[in-house]
C-alpha positions in Angstrom: 0.0 0.0 0.0 1.2 3.5 -0.8 0.5 6.7 1.1 -0.1 10.1 -0.4 -0.4 13.7 0.7 -2.4 16.4 -1.2 -0.4 19.4 -2.2 -3.0 21.8 -0.7 -1.9 20.8 2.9 1.2 23.0 2.4 -0.5 25.8 0.4 -3.5 28.1 0.6 -4.2 27.2 -3.0 -5.2 24.0 -4.9 -2.3 24.5 -7.3 1.2 25.9 -7.2 4.5 26.3 -9.0 6.7 24.5 -6.4 5.9 20.9 -7.1 9.5 19.6 -7.1 10.0 21.1 -3.6 6.7 19.6 -2.5 7.8 16.2 -3.9 10.9 16.3 -1.8 8.9 17.4 1.3 6.4 14.5 0.8 9.2 12.0 0.8 10.8 13.6 3.9 7.5 13.1 5.7 7.3 9.5 4.6 4.9 9.7 1.7 5.0 7.9 -1.6 2.6 10.1 -3.6 2.0 13.8 -4.1 -1.5 14.5 -5.2 -2.1 17.7 -7.2 -4.9 19.4 -9.1 -4.8 18.8 -12.8 -5.5 22.4 -14.1 -2.0 23.6 -14.7 -0.9 20.4 -16.4 -3.0 21.2 -19.4 -0.6 23.9 -20.6 2.4 23.4 -18.4 5.8 24.3 -20.0 7.9 21.3 -20.8 10.7 22.6 -18.6 8.5 22.4 -15.5 7.2 19.0 -16.5 10.8 17.7 -16.8 11.6 19.2 -13.3 8.7 17.4 -11.8 9.6 14.1 -13.3 13.2 14.5 -12.2 12.1 15.2 -8.7 9.8 12.2 -8.8 12.7 10.0 -9.9 15.1 11.4 -7.3 12.8 11.0 -4.4 10.8 7.9 -5.6 7.5 9.8 -5.4 4.6 9.4 -7.8 2.3 12.2 -8.9 -1.5 11.6 -8.7 -4.0 14.1 -10.1 -7.4 15.2 -8.9 -10.1 17.8 -9.6 -13.7 18.7 -9.8 -15.5 19.3 -13.1 -17.4 22.3 -14.4 -20.3 22.2 -16.8 -18.1 22.0 -19.9 -16.5 18.8 -18.6 -19.8 17.2 -17.4 -20.0 13.7 -18.9 -23.7 13.4 -18.1 -25.0 16.4 -20.2 -28.2 15.7 -22.0 -27.1 17.4 -25.3 -25.1 14.8 -27.3 -22.7 17.4 -28.8 -22.0 18.8 -25.4 -21.4 15.3 -24.0 -19.1 14.4 -26.8 -17.1 17.6 -26.1 -16.8 16.7 -22.5 -15.5 13.3 -23.4 -12.8 15.0 -25.5 -11.9 17.3 -22.6 -11.6 14.2 -20.4 -9.1 12.7 -22.9 -7.1 15.9 -22.8 -6.9 15.6 -19.0 -5.6 12.0 -19.3 -2.9 13.1 -21.7 -2.0 16.0 -19.5 -1.7 13.8 -16.4 0.5 11.3 -18.4 3.0 14.1 -19.0 4.1 13.9 -15.4 3.8 10.2 -15.3 0.5 10.1 -13.4 -1.5 6.9 -13.6 -4.3 8.1 -11.3 -7.0 10.8 -11.7 -9.6 11.2 -9.0 -12.4 13.5 -8.1 -15.9 14.6 -9.3 -14.8 13.7 -12.8 -18.1 12.4 -14.1 -20.5 15.4 -13.7 -20.5 19.0 -12.6 -19.3 19.8 -9.1 -21.9 21.6 -6.9 -24.6 21.8 -9.5 -28.1 21.1 -8.5 -30.1 22.4 -11.4 -32.0 19.2 -12.1 -31.6 16.8 -9.2 -34.7 14.9 -10.1 -33.1 13.6 -13.3 -30.6 11.5 -11.4 -31.4 8.2 -13.1 -31.3 9.7 -16.6 -28.0 11.4 -15.9 -26.5 8.2 -14.6 -27.6 6.4 -17.7 -25.9 9.0 -19.8 -22.8 8.7 -17.8 -22.4 5.0 -18.8 -21.4 5.3 -22.4 -19.3 8.5 -21.7 -17.3 6.7 -19.0 -16.9 3.6 -21.2 -15.2 5.8 -23.8 -13.1 7.6 -21.2 -12.2 4.2 -19.6 -11.0 2.8 -23.0 -8.8 5.9 -23.5 -7.5 5.8 -19.9 -6.6 2.1 -20.5 -4.2 3.2 -23.3 -2.4 5.3 -20.8 -2.5 2.8 -17.9 -4.6 5.3 -15.8 -7.3 4.7 -13.2 -10.1 7.2 -13.5 -11.6 7.2 -10.0 -15.1 8.7 -9.5 -15.3 10.4 -6.1 -18.3 9.6 -3.9 -19.2 12.9 -2.2 -21.8 14.2 0.2 -25.2 15.5 -0.8 -24.1 19.1 -0.6 -21.6 18.8 -3.4 -23.3 16.4 -5.9 -26.4 14.3 -6.2 -25.3 11.5 -8.5 -22.9 9.5 -6.4 -23.4 9.9 -2.6 -22.7 6.3 -1.5 -20.3 3.5 -2.3 -23.1 1.4 -3.5 -24.2 4.0 -6.1 -20.6 4.2 -7.4 -20.2 0.4 -7.4 -23.4 0.0 -9.4 -22.2 2.5 -11.9 -18.8 0.8 -12.2 -20.6 -2.5 -12.9 -22.6 -0.9 -15.7 -19.6 0.8 -17.2 -17.6 -2.5 -16.9 -14.1 -1.0 -17.5 -11.1 -1.9 -15.4 -10.0 1.8 -15.7 -13.1 3.3 -14.3 -13.0 3.0 -10.5 -14.0 4.7 -7.2 -12.5 7.2 -4.9 -13.9 7.0 -1.4 -13.3 9.8 1.1 -13.9 9.3 4.8 -15.1 12.9 5.2 -17.9 12.4 2.7 -18.6 8.9 3.9 -19.0 10.1 7.4 -22.0 12.1 6.2 -23.6 9.6 3.9 -22.7 6.1 4.8 -24.2 3.9 7.5 -20.9 2.1 8.0 -17.6 3.4 6.7 -16.0 0.0 6.8 -18.8 -1.6 4.9 -18.6 1.1 2.3 -15.0 0.0 1.6 -16.1 -3.6 1.2 -18.9 -2.5 -1.1 -16.4 -0.7 -3.4 -14.2 -3.8 -3.3 -12.0 -4.3 -6.3 -13.3 -1.1 -7.8 -11.7 1.0 -5.0 -9.0 2.9 -7.0 -8.1 5.5 -4.4 -9.0 6.4 -0.8 -8.9 9.8 0.9 -8.4 10.1 4.7 -8.9 13.1 7.0 -10.5 13.9 10.3 -14.1 14.9 10.6 -13.1 18.6 10.4 -10.7 17.9 7.6 -7.5 18.0 9.7 -5.0 15.2 9.1 -6.1 11.8 10.5 -5.8 11.6 14.3 -7.4 9.8 17.2 -11.1 10.8 17.7 -14.6 9.4 17.2 -14.0 8.1 13.7 -13.8 4.3 13.5 -10.2 4.2 12.3 -9.5 0.6 13.2 -12.6 -0.6 11.4 -11.7 1.4 8.3 -8.1 0.2 8.2 -9.2 -3.4 8.8 -11.7 -3.1 5.9 -8.9 -2.0 3.6 -6.9 -5.0 4.7 -9.9 -7.3 4.2 -10.3 -6.3 0.6 -6.5 -6.6 0.0 -6.3 -3.0 -0.9 -2.9 -2.3 -2.3 -3.3 1.1 -4.0 -3.0 4.4 -2.3 -4.4 6.1 0.8 -4.0 9.9 0.5 -4.4 12.4 3.2 -6.5 15.5 2.1 -6.3 18.0 4.9 -8.1 21.3 4.1 -6.9 23.5 6.8 -6.0 26.9 5.4 -8.0 30.1 5.0 -7.6 32.9 2.5 -6.8 31.1 -0.7 -8.5 29.0 -3.5 -8.7 26.0 -1.1 -11.0 28.0 1.3 -12.8 30.1 -1.4 -12.9 27.5 -4.2 -14.8 24.6 -2.7 -12.9 23.7 0.5 -15.0 26.2 2.6 -12.4 26.8 5.3 -13.7 29.7 7.4 -11.5 29.5 10.5 -7.9 28.7 11.2 -7.5 24.9 11.5 -3.8 24.8 12.3 -2.2 25.5 15.7 -1.4 29.2 16.2 2.1 30.1 14.9 2.5 26.8 13.1 5.7 26.8 11.0 6.9 24.5 8.3 8.5 22.1 10.9 5.3 21.9 12.9 3.2 21.2 9.8 5.5 18.4 8.8 5.6 17.0 12.4 1.8 16.9 12.5 1.8 15.1 9.2 4.4 12.5 10.3 2.5 11.8 13.5 -0.7 11.4 11.5 0.9 9.0 9.0 2.4 6.9 11.9 -1.0 6.8 13.5 -2.6 5.3 10.4 0.3 3.0 9.6 0.0 1.6 13.0 -3.3 0.1 12.1 -2.7 -1.1 8.5 
């Protein structure tokens, strides 16, 4: 099993220009993966791509990509031309992720993030998602990439709120490259049992996000960490567990979907303290897996 950290833990923004330094920092803290948003990869200069790949090789760290879609990228649009355009945009993302050697793209990558214009058309939208995802999955297979659909809470999307809904969609799509991202934060809101959600996803679980109930790094508390870690072992999960702490105010993380309205870090936290918190959190989880 690999362990990842999302770039936004060290930044107020979803994206940055210091990925090689963040790769080195991830390794120093004991992580195998740095997870970044995909946006800048679409038009990133080759020099920066080469620097990222060199840092990945030097520190033995992989890049994973993530993101949430807008209307243009929505694979469930009713208009066939718009849906075909969204499929082509998905293919562009796959090619962009491959530039930095990424074999994993996760997020609300099937429909529009935080759009509730027509929530009563859920079944129709899901049926439209199937052929779109089949085409995306076939293209992802050419690049050896797992396209992981994130199961999120009812306040961010209405199509996939539970592991069962995502597993059912995966079965309909029937592609080894279309999989599921479960996030313990969203699961805490929507699932009856976090461990059973993992078992429901089963072999389709392509990625897993961890964080505390208030989106700090994993730590002792009321979440059933032992049950969650045991469930990952029960399904022989051997992919990546990424930490996705959303703890900073004042940047695109807070204002662009993370909704962080108060300081979530200790007062006066410096770089060393941030890393120490992360290392302690990683050791906490590793002690149960």
